[in-house]
LOLUMRO-916024 format. One line per field, with one value per atom (N, C-alpha, C): atom name; x, y, z. Coordinates in steps of 0.02 Angstrom, whole numbers, plus 50000, padded with zeros to 5 digits. Last residue first. Example, Ala and Ser with C-alpha at 12.3 -4.5 7.8 and 13.67 -1.06 7.14 Angstrom:
! residues 2
atome	N  CA  C  N  CA  C
x	50642  50684  50645  50660  50615  50660
y	49888  49947  50002  49716  49775  49835
z	50354  50357  50394  50390  50390  50390
//
This chain:
! residues 306
atome	N  CA  C  N  CA  C  N  CA  C  N  CA  C  N  CA  C  N  CA  C  N  CA  C  N  CA  C  N  CA  C  N  CA  C  N  CA  C  N  CA  C  N  CA  C  N  CA  C  N  CA  C  N  CA  C  N  CA  C  N  CA  C  N  CA  C  N  CA  C  N  CA  C  N  CA  C  N  CA  C  N  CA  C  N  CA  C  N  CA  C  N  CA  C  N  CA  C  N  CA  C  N  CA  C  N  CA  C  N  CA  C  N  CA  C  N  CA  C  N  CA  C  N  CA  C  N  CA  C  N  CA  C  N  CA  C  N  CA  C  N  CA  C  N  CA  C  N  CA  C  N  CA  C  N  CA  C  N  CA  C  N  CA  C  N  CA  C  N  CA  C  N  CA  C  N  CA  C  N  CA  C  N  CA  C  N  CA  C  N  CA  C  N  CA  C  N  CA  C  N  CA  C  N  CA  C  N  CA  C  N  CA  C  N  CA  C  N  CA  C  N  CA  C  N  CA  C  N  CA  C  N  CA  C  N  CA  C  N  CA  C  N  CA  C  N  CA  C  N  CA  C  N  CA  C  N  CA  C  N  CA  C  N  CA  C  N  CA  C  N  CA  C  N  CA  C  N  CA  C  N  CA  C  N  CA  C  N  CA  C  N  CA  C  N  CA  C  N  CA  C  N  CA  C  N  CA  C  N  CA  C  N  CA  C  N  CA  C  N  CA  C  N  CA  C  N  CA  C  N  CA  C  N  CA  C  N  CA  C  N  CA  C  N  CA  C  N  CA  C  N  CA  C  N  CA  C  N  CA  C  N  CA  C  N  CA  C  N  CA  C  N  CA  C  N  CA  C  N  CA  C  N  CA  C  N  CA  C  N  CA  C  N  CA  C  N  CA  C  N  CA  C  N  CA  C  N  CA  C  N  CA  C  N  CA  C  N  CA  C  N  CA  C  N  CA  C  N  CA  C  N  CA  C  N  CA  C  N  CA  C  N  CA  C  N  CA  C  N  CA  C  N  CA  C  N  CA  C  N  CA  C  N  CA  C  N  CA  C  N  CA  C  N  CA  C  N  CA  C  N  CA  C  N  CA  C  N  CA  C  N  CA  C  N  CA  C  N  CA  C  N  CA  C  N  CA  C  N  CA  C  N  CA  C  N  CA  C  N  CA  C  N  CA  C  N  CA  C  N  CA  C  N  CA  C  N  CA  C  N  CA  C  N  CA  C  N  CA  C  N  CA  C  N  CA  C  N  CA  C  N  CA  C  N  CA  C  N  CA  C  N  CA  C  N  CA  C  N  CA  C  N  CA  C  N  CA  C  N  CA  C  N  CA  C  N  CA  C  N  CA  C  N  CA  C  N  CA  C  N  CA  C  N  CA  C  N  CA  C  N  CA  C  N  CA  C  N  CA  C  N  CA  C  N  CA  C  N  CA  C  N  CA  C  N  CA  C  N  CA  C  N  CA  C  N  CA  C  N  CA  C  N  CA  C  N  CA  C  N  CA  C  N  CA  C  N  CA  C  N  CA  C  N  CA  C  N  CA  C  N  CA  C  N  CA  C  N  CA  C  N  CA  C  N  CA  C  N  CA  C  N  CA  C  N  CA  C  N  CA  C  N  CA  C  N  CA  C  N  CA  C  N  CA  C  N  CA  C  N  CA  C  N  CA  C  N  CA  C  N  CA  C  N  CA  C  N  CA  C  N  CA  C  N  CA  C  N  CA  C  N  CA  C  N  CA  C  N  CA  C  N  CA  C  N  CA  C  N  CA  C  N  CA  C  N  CA  C  N  CA  C  N  CA  C  N  CA  C  N  CA  C  N  CA  C  N  CA  C  N  CA  C  N  CA  C  N  CA  C  N  CA  C  N  CA  C  N  CA  C  N  CA  C  N  CA  C  N  CA  C  N  CA  C  N  CA  C  N  CA  C  N  CA  C  N  CA  C  N  CA  C  N  CA  C  N  CA  C  N  CA  C  N  CA  C  N  CA  C  N  CA  C  N  CA  C  N  CA  C  N  CA  C  N  CA  C  N  CA  C  N  CA  C  N  CA  C  N  CA  C  N  CA  C  N  CA  C  N  CA  C  N  CA  C  N  CA  C  N  CA  C  N  CA  C  N  CA  C  N  CA  C  N  CA  C  N  CA  C  N  CA  C  N  CA  C  N  CA  C  N  CA  C  N  CA  C  N  CA  C  N  CA  C  N  CA  C  N  CA  C  N  CA  C  N  CA  C  N  CA  C  N  CA  C  N  CA  C  N  CA  C  N  CA  C  N  CA  C  N  CA  C  N  CA  C  N  CA  C  N  CA  C  N  CA  C  N  CA  C  N  CA  C  N  CA  C  N  CA  C  N  CA  C  N  CA  C  N  CA  C  N  CA  C  N  CA  C  N  CA  C
x	57746  57814  57838  57674  57727  57773  57575  57644  57697  57513  57579  57621  57480  57495  57541  57372  57439  57502  57285  57321  57416  57230  57249  57298  57174  57207  57249  57066  57137  57182  57001  57038  57060  56939  56977  57012  56861  56897  56966  56764  56807  56867  56694  56737  56789  56651  56697  56743  56581  56593  56649  56493  56552  56541  56379  56399  56421  56388  56385  56393  56305  56372  56426  56189  56216  56272  56136  56157  56156  56116  56195  56225  55970  55983  56073  55987  55957  55977  56048  56065  56035  55956  56039  56021  55830  55841  55901  55857  55847  55835  55890  55954  55930  55764  55814  55865  55692  55675  55737  55749  55756  55765  55715  55785  55770  55576  55599  55686  55499  55540  55565  55391  55390  55420  55429  55388  55388  55540  55545  55478  55567  55623  55530  55592  55620  55616  55448  55469  55537  55395  55424  55454  55295  55345  55355  55276  55297  55341  55197  55245  55291  55164  55126  55143  55278  55284  55206  55341  55394  55336  55272  55262  55299  55386  55295  55322  55474  55414  55382  55580  55492  55432  55672  55660  55604  55624  55604  55636  55569  55532  55559  55715  55634  55609  55756  55786  55757  55682  55702  55707  55720  55646  55645  55862  55845  55756  55835  55849  55878  55751  55706  55764  55768  55760  55748  55614  55672  55683  55573  55556  55612  55628  55640  55602  55522  55580  55583  55439  55503  55552  55319  55352  55401  55345  55351  55333  55377  55406  55404  55207  55305  55329  55140  55116  55199  55208  55208  55212  55154  55211  55217  54992  55018  55113  54945  54979  55015  54858  54833  54879  54997  54969  54916  55032  55059  54970  54958  54990  55001  54935  54896  54919  55033  55044  54985  55129  55100  55073  55221  55239  55155  55340  55256  55279  55453  55441  55350  55359  55462  55433  55294  55291  55336  55294  55316  55312  55133  55185  55229  55168  55119  55185  55249  55218  55184  55412  55331  55317  55516  55545  55442  55529  55486  55513  55612  55593  55560  55585  55586  55573  55727  55679  55684  55692  55700  55679  55827  55786  55752  55823  55826  55810  55973  55927  55915  56008  56001  55958  55955  55950  55963  56057  55974  56016  56171  56125  56044  56237  56199  56161  56190  56218  56216  56058  56087  56145  55948  56045  56026  55841  55847  55947  55850  55836  55846  55881  55937  55920  55760  55810  55863  55692  55677  55718  55706  55703  55721  55645  55718  55749  55539  55541  55616  55514  55458  55504  55510  55560  55553  55406  55497  55517  55301  55341  55397  55300  55300  55343  55377  55319  55316  55480  55429  55344  55611  55569  55519  55682  55699  55674  55619  55601  55666  55549  55608  55595  55518  55504  55556  55602  55539  55530  55688  55608  55579  55776  55790  55715  55881  55871  55872  55923  55919  55895  56034  55978  55977  56030  56074  56007  56160  56081  56129  56222  56228  56163  56196  56200  56176  56360  56290  56287  56430  56429  56348  56476  56448  56418  56533  56429  56394  56596  56578  56513  56586  56684  56660  56494  56519  56589  56458  56412  56442  56539  56544  56527  56468  56532  56549  56340  56341  56396  56382  56343  56368  56362  56413  56426  56255  56289  56362  56145  56163  56203  56195  56202  56202  56137  56218  56228  56007  56044  56131  55963  56023  56008  56028  56057  56041  55919  55997  56029  55792  55818  55877  55851  55867  55857  55897  55887  55892  55820  55811  55820  55897  55864  55838  56030  55956  55887  56072  56070  56031  56169  56055  56052  56218  56242  56153  56364  56254  56250  56463  56466  56386  56546  56492  56487  56617  56637  56610  56709  56657  56687  56739  56740  56708  56773  56697  56727  56811  56847  56769  56749  56758  56772  56738  56765  56789  56586  56651  56671  56487  56503  56569  56368  56463  56457  56252  56263  56344  56231  56237  56249  56194  56143  56173  56361  56299  56251  56345  56384  56358  56306  56248  56336  56365  56353  56317  56357  56342  56349  56500  56424  56443  56590  56553  56487  56698  56615  56639  56831  56813  56727  56838  56855  56806  56949  56891  56876  56865  56878  56883  56955  56900  56945  57023  57026  56960  57044  57109  57107  56911  56930  56988  56907  56862  56876  57024  57003  56966  56948  56983  57018  56810  56806  56868  56844  56856  56858  56721  56782  56777  56646  56640  56721  56722  56634  56684  56808  56793  56724  56790  56805  56827  56863  56829  56825  56941  56902  56880  57016  57047  56996  56844  56933  56974  56715  56735  56822  56594  56653  56691  56489  56515  56541  56469  56491  56504  56312  56377  56403  56170  56198  56251  56164  56157  56157  56152  56060  56068  56203  56226  56141  56157  56196  56191  56071  56051  56065  56159  56097  56081  56274  56215  56219  56326  56276  56283  56458  56411  56387  56519  56482  56410  56624  56550  56537  56641  56637  56581  56696  56615  56671  56795  56746  56700  56955  56899  56865  56963  56971  56934  57081  57023  57021  57219  57167  57107  57246  57299  57278  57119  57207  57243  56979  56994  57092  56845  56895  56921  56732  56758  56862  56648  56628  56672  56709  56734  56705  56678  56725  56719  56480  56537  56615  56525  56503  56506  56535  56594  56576  56446  56494  56558  56347  56349  56401  56385  56388  56380  56366  56443  56463  56233  56266  56352  56185  56186  56229  56264  56253  56249  56165  56263  56270  56051  56048  56133  56046  56049  56055  56071  56129  56099  55950  56030  56072  55880  55890  55933  55951  55932  55905  55900  55966  55894  55927  55863  55954  56006  56000  55959  56018  55948  55947  56103  56127  56073  56063  56094  56112  55967  56027  56000  55790  55828  55902  55743  55719  55772  55732  55685  55671  55720  55721  55697  55763  55704  55715  55874  55895  55828  55842  55839  55884  55777  55732  55730  55899  55883  55789  55911  55913  55903  56021  56070  55988  55998  55948  55979  56090  56070  56047  56133  56094  56071  56238  56201  56201  56307  56268  56253  56376  56355  56332  56429  56444  56381  56538  56484  56484  56641  56652  56574  56708  56657  56624  56836  56846  56782  56821  56842  56854  56642  56719  56783  56475  56513  56578  56365  56433  56449  56230  56289  56344  56067  56105  56196  56009  56052  56081  55867  55896  55925  55700  55748  55797
y	57173  57123  57032  57178  57258  57225  57095  57099  57166  57121  57060  57080  57236  57214  57193  57201  57256  57259  57118  57099  57121  57200  57144  57105  57298  57300  57268  57174  57228  57282  57151  57119  57119  57300  57270  57205  57289  57341  57327  57177  57199  57228  57254  57165  57171  57365  57349  57295  57412  57366  57325  57580  57530  57463  57678  57607  57579  57790  57796  57707  57805  57824  57781  57773  57695  57743  57938  57895  57824  57988  57977  57941  58040  58003  58009  58091  58018  58013  58219  58203  58103  58251  58241  58219  58304  58234  58237  58406  58307  58256  58489  58473  58387  58500  58501  58468  58541  58459  58450  58665  58583  58537  58749  58712  58677  58671  58744  58704  58582  58554  58651  58529  58603  58599  58374  58411  58489  58240  58300  58351  58062  58138  58174  57890  57961  58031  57838  57850  57908  57689  57755  57788  57559  57598  57675  57540  57467  57514  57569  57619  57572  57540  57543  57582  57480  57429  57454  57629  57579  57521  57759  57690  57676  57907  57858  57810  57991  57985  57947  58067  58113  58081  57982  58032  58053  57826  57868  57928  57829  57829  57859  57851  57908  57886  57719  57797  57837  57632  57631  57719  57668  57694  57668  57635  57708  57722  57524  57547  57598  57456  57445  57526  57603  57514  57526  57692  57665  57613  57675  57648  57664  57838  57761  57758  57948  57922  57869  57945  57936  57943  57980  57905  57892  58073  58054  57944  58176  58175  58088  58164  58145  58129  58232  58140  58126  58355  58321  58233  58380  58366  58340  58401  58347  58315  58407  58460  58376  58417  58390  58439  58346  58374  58384  58177  58247  58269  58078  58141  58182  57964  58027  58075  57923  57996  58010  57873  57863  57916  57893  57850  57808  58026  58010  57924  58117  58025  58011  58278  58224  58182  58396  58334  58281  58565  58520  58450  58690  58649  58584  58846  58778  58747  58959  58950  58879  58927  58942  58940  58854  58928  58956  58758  58792  58887  58624  58652  58720  58447  58525  58528  58315  58369  58419  58134  58190  58243  58001  58048  58120  57850  57889  57937  57711  57721  57835  57564  57623  57661  57408  57444  57527  57269  57305  57353  57177  57224  57254  57207  57153  57148  57351  57305  57231  57420  57386  57373  57531  57503  57461  57580  57512  57444  57698  57660  57578  57739  57781  57722  57710  57680  57694  57813  57746  57673  57917  57886  57831  57888  57880  57892  57895  57854  57842  58017  57967  57897  58105  58095  58036  58053  58039  58068  58101  58023  58032  58208  58193  58129  58264  58244  58246  58295  58332  58296  58408  58340  58366  58470  58470  58407  58561  58562  58555  58486  58478  58487  58627  58549  58578  58669  58648  58583  58686  58696  58725  58515  58569  58625  58383  58458  58504  58222  58248  58335  58088  58137  58206  57915  57999  58063  57812  57850  57888  57617  57692  57743  57489  57513  57613  57440  57453  57513  57323  57363  57364  57212  57196  57265  57278  57244  57212  57400  57371  57351  57420  57414  57390  57404  57372  57358  57537  57463  57406  57618  57625  57549  57625  57592  57588  57658  57592  57586  57801  57720  57676  57865  57875  57825  57870  57864  57860  57928  57856  57815  58079  58011  57926  58078  58115  58040  58086  58022  58041  58186  58105  58081  58271  58264  58194  58276  58246  58254  58326  58252  58242  58433  58396  58306  58552  58515  58447  58713  58666  58594  58885  58834  58738  58991  58995  58906  59053  59056  59034  59015  59044  59038  58942  58950  58955  58928  58946  58977  58814  58855  58885  58658  58679  58773  58649  58622  58646  58714  58727  58679  58767  58710  58721  58911  58851  58810  58980  58937  58890  59127  59064  59050  59269  59249  59178  59333  59298  59261  59418  59419  59396  59416  59422  59375  59450  59434  59467  59400  59488  59408  59276  59322  59389  59230  59287  59332  59248  59244  59284  59170  59212  59222  59234  59170  59205  59264  59277  59220  59267  59220  59239  59285  59283  59256  59145  59201  59200  59103  59155  59185  58956  59010  59058  58835  58853  58940  58705  58795  58805  58564  58630  58677  58428  58479  58539  58324  58397  58434  58291  58328  58360  58226  58255  58307  58114  58183  58233  58055  58049  58158  58011  58063  58079  58008  57989  58042  58058  58092  58046  58079  58039  58057  58196  58168  58125  58351  58271  58242  58476  58435  58388  58554  58542  58494  58500  58508  58463  58645  58592  58520  58752  58748  58660  58651  58713  58670  58519  58537  58627  58499  58568  58563  58422  58406  58482  58457  58422  58440  58476  58457  58443  58621  58539  58515  58740  58722  58632  58775  58801  58767  58794  58828  58850  58692  58741  58810  58557  58554  58649  58491  58525  58544  58338  58358  58442  58311  58336  58355  58096  58168  58231  58013  58071  58096  57843  57915  57967  57807  57787  57862  57759  57734  57730  57804  57790  57740  57909  57823  57836  58030  58018  57927  57986  58026  58004  57914  57920  57963  57903  57906  57940  57939  57901  57919  57990  58021  57969  57989  57943  57948  58066  58024  57969  58188  58197  58127  58184  58194  58162  58206  58174  58139  58340  58282  58228  58397  58411  58345  58363  58349  58348  58437  58390  58337  58589  58557  58482  58596  58569  58543  58592  58507  58499  58693  58623  58571  58793  58779  58731  58785  58749  58739  58794  58708  58733  58937  58856  58811  59002  58987  58962  58967  58931  58927  59025  58944  58936  59156  59117  59035  59264  59205  59211  59386  59381  59323  59419  59414  59369  59371  59404  59441  59290  59330  59406  59177  59166  59232  59198  59172  59188  59205  59224  59185  59133  59142  59194  59130  59072  59090  59221  59239  59169  59146  59191  59162  59068  59139  59160  58992  58967  59015  59042  59028  59011  58979  59055  59025  58830  58895  58938  58731  58779  58835  58565  58622  58700  58461  58548  58570  58284  58347  58408  58200  58238  58313  58049  58118  58131  57920  57964  58024  57737  57803  57859  57658  57655  57720  57488  57579  57562  57384  57387  57450  57397  57357  57345  57494  57523  57462  57493  57470  57485  57467  57526  57485  57309  57374  57381  57259  57264  57336  57307  57273  57271  57313  57352  57350  57234  57192  57238  57171  57212  57216
z	50214  50271  50214  50102  50151  50174  50081  50052  50042  50223  50198  50155  50199  50238  50249  50080  50068  50125  50148  50095  50086  50239  50264  50233  50159  50207  50230  50107  50046  50100  50217  50187  50139  50245  50285  50278  50108  50118  50213  50149  50088  50116  50261  50273  50184  50193  50264  50256  50066  50094  50148  50135  50102  50098  50117  50156  50113  50079  50153  50140  49962  49930  50027  49953  49970  49958  49954  50035  50002  49870  49863  49913  49884  49790  49818  49999  50004  49939  49947  50011  50001  49822  49852  49872  49919  49849  49866  49995  50009  49981  49907  49992  49975  49878  49839  49875  49988  49956  49923  50025  50097  50042  49917  49903  49980  49822  49871  49888  49713  49748  49771  49621  49685  49711  49656  49604  49663  49669  49684  49636  49654  49604  49659  49660  49676  49632  49705  49687  49664  49799  49800  49738  49880  49849  49825  50004  49967  49938  50148  50099  50065  50247  50234  50175  50308  50304  50263  50346  50303  50279  50378  50391  50365  50386  50365  50362  50425  50466  50444  50354  50328  50382  50365  50385  50378  50377  50431  50445  50256  50303  50355  50190  50163  50211  50220  50232  50236  50138  50236  50264  50034  50042  50135  49991  49997  50016  50032  50044  50062  49912  50003  50021  49760  49798  49900  49690  49711  49775  49503  49585  49639  49426  49440  49527  49321  49401  49404  49224  49213  49275  49291  49239  49216  49345  49390  49369  49254  49284  49322  49221  49168  49219  49315  49290  49254  49293  49343  49350  49159  49189  49254  49206  49174  49158  49365  49312  49249  49513  49414  49393  49615  49568  49503  49672  49626  49648  49730  49781  49726  49609  49648  49722  49591  49532  49578  49725  49678  49649  49821  49811  49759  49807  49807  49808  49848  49847  49862  49880  49881  49896  49828  49821  49831  49890  49897  49866  49891  49932  49885  49808  49833  49853  49809  49858  49866  49724  49731  49806  49671  49726  49713  49628  49585  49613  49527  49589  49550  49494  49500  49543  49494  49542  49493  49469  49439  49496  49465  49505  49449  49385  49363  49423  49426  49441  49420  49325  49328  49384  49412  49348  49369  49474  49469  49427  49487  49545  49534  49375  49396  49436  49293  49337  49314  49145  49235  49223  49057  49059  49154  49076  49057  49060  49096  49175  49150  48970  49031  49088  48926  48898  48931  48982  48989  48964  48928  49005  49008  48808  48838  48878  48826  48794  48819  48872  48906  48884  48770  48843  48866  48681  48642  48720  48746  48745  48728  48747  48800  48808  48598  48639  48677  48520  48488  48540  48614  48557  48570  48673  48624  48581  48801  48747  48644  48923  48885  48791  49064  49014  48965  49205  49165  49097  49296  49334  49242  49388  49324  49342  49402  49440  49368  49401  49339  49403  49450  49480  49417  49431  49382  49405  49487  49498  49476  49434  49460  49451  49548  49478  49512  49612  49637  49573  49477  49535  49573  49409  49488  49532  49282  49295  49337  49235  49323  49304  49103  49146  49242  49070  49053  49068  49124  49152  49110  49049  49130  49161  48931  48940  49023  48977  48946  48959  49000  49071  49033  48896  48954  49026  48838  48820  48848  48936  48935  48891  48966  49004  49001  48831  48841  48912  48856  48805  48831  48956  48944  48901  48870  48923  48950  48747  48763  48807  48841  48823  48789  48882  48924  48905  48818  48777  48831  48861  48906  48881  48812  48804  48843  48893  48832  48824  49009  48953  48934  49169  49133  49078  49302  49206  49230  49405  49394  49338  49424  49423  49409  49519  49458  49483  49617  49524  49484  49726  49692  49621  49929  49872  49782  49996  49974  49932  50170  50101  50072  50238  50224  50155  50323  50268  50289  50455  50420  50341  50537  50483  50447  50648  50639  50593  50755  50683  50673  50909  50866  50816  50982  50993  50943  51017  51075  51078  50841  50892  50965  50704  50770  50819  50567  50587  50660  50360  50453  50493  50261  50279  50349  50104  50160  50186  50011  50015  50087  49927  49961  49965  49851  49838  49888  49744  49815  49803  49627  49624  49681  49644  49674  49652  49604  49561  49580  49725  49691  49637  49732  49774  49742  49570  49603  49662  49593  49569  49573  49684  49723  49666  49595  49659  49679  49421  49490  49556  49296  49370  49413  49169  49216  49280  49061  49096  49146  49037  49057  49087  49004  48943  48980  49162  49091  49043  49282  49263  49186  49288  49294  49231  49277  49295  49256  49298  49315  49315  49204  49261  49265  49108  49145  49178  48977  49043  49071  48893  48905  48961  48765  48825  48850  48644  48671  48751  48630  48651  48634  48806  48730  48713  48918  48937  48866  48928  48933  48897  49029  48995  48970  49096  49103  49024  49206  49147  49119  49290  49302  49220  49397  49313  49335  49464  49479  49400  49546  49461  49491  49674  49656  49596  49805  49802  49729  49786  49741  49726  49932  49923  49845  49979  49962  49912  50112  50058  50035  50214  50143  50109  50325  50338  50266  50189  50235  50246  50128  50173  50217  50073  50030  50085  50125  50124  50092  50065  50142  50164  49936  49947  50035  49955  49923  49942  50010  50057  50038  49878  49957  50003  49839  49799  49852  49869  49909  49871  49841  49917  49928  49743  49766  49829  49724  49694  49734  49805  49845  49818  49743  49784  49807  49579  49606  49657  49652  49651  49622  49694  49743  49724  49581  49609  49653  49491  49465  49527  49535  49545  49539  49635  49581  49602  49787  49739  49708  49867  49816  49809  50041  49964  49918  50156  50150  50084  50179  50234  50184  50141  50216  50244  50021  50031  50119  49950  50006  49975  49781  49878  49898  49657  49691  49791  49521  49561  49628  49370  49433  49502  49318  49322  49369  49234  49316  49302  49081  49157  49231  49038  49034  49073  49077  49025  49040  49114  49138  49080  49262  49192  49200  49240  49265  49212  49332  49263  49293  49372  49409  49345  49434  49346  49373  49484  49492  49446  49544  49481  49498  49646  49621  49557  49634  49648  49602  49698  49659  49685  49733  49678  49663  49843  49790  49739  49858  49884  49837  49917  49874  49911  49904  49960  49920  49836  49828  49852  49829  49878  49870  49720  49752  49800  49660  49709  49756  49623  49625  49694
//
């Protein structure tokens, strides 16, 4: 297991987010900052939009947003098949360079409550959106995994030396476009069987519930999960994370790195906090850029201009 390639404009990375858009995603998840009830679909959309905004910020340089990686968002459940679900000008696109994601945000104003000198104050803030909350039909998760595979195969052929793509699947239920758990597991393993020279595709699964059961985040063994067949299936589908991810997780969750030899990229019964943590850690390799290569590239550009 390598997963050591630094990310640069010459060796870009890729992230694909899979979003459950089935009818059950309309279930109340909790309350927002203003005390209003909020659905699972809204929580996921908000978290994903914030993640995309953060990824853009990580790629921001003096001259603008650099294309360090490509992004795709696949929704499954709006119809009976999986499809890319970008809003606005990106509708119909699949993988999109991060600079184009930045240029095509759907900006809206929202009210938020902040505390000023101990008093709540409502103000309007601009919010960037690329994904809308949707909760309509069934759960064609198998189709979403297969669509991600079909998109990543040519991407890997064009970027064989890059850090392996990461696929992050967010769902509240079981796939209903398969005849057995084994069929879904086989599809997931075909996806994670794809690889660059630096390692296999990483698949992370986040099961959200919003219930009272304690979240299980980044387990090291199936024994840490509840006695639930679906939890065990997601564990088997999820990738063993790289040493880079494992070090970050152990630091943030105060786990002993020496006694934590493996971690799976999954969360079960995730609340909003666990969802945000999984999205954050799942995209952490995007922070680590090949600074030496970037400096060399700048030097070459300067010499050319002279």
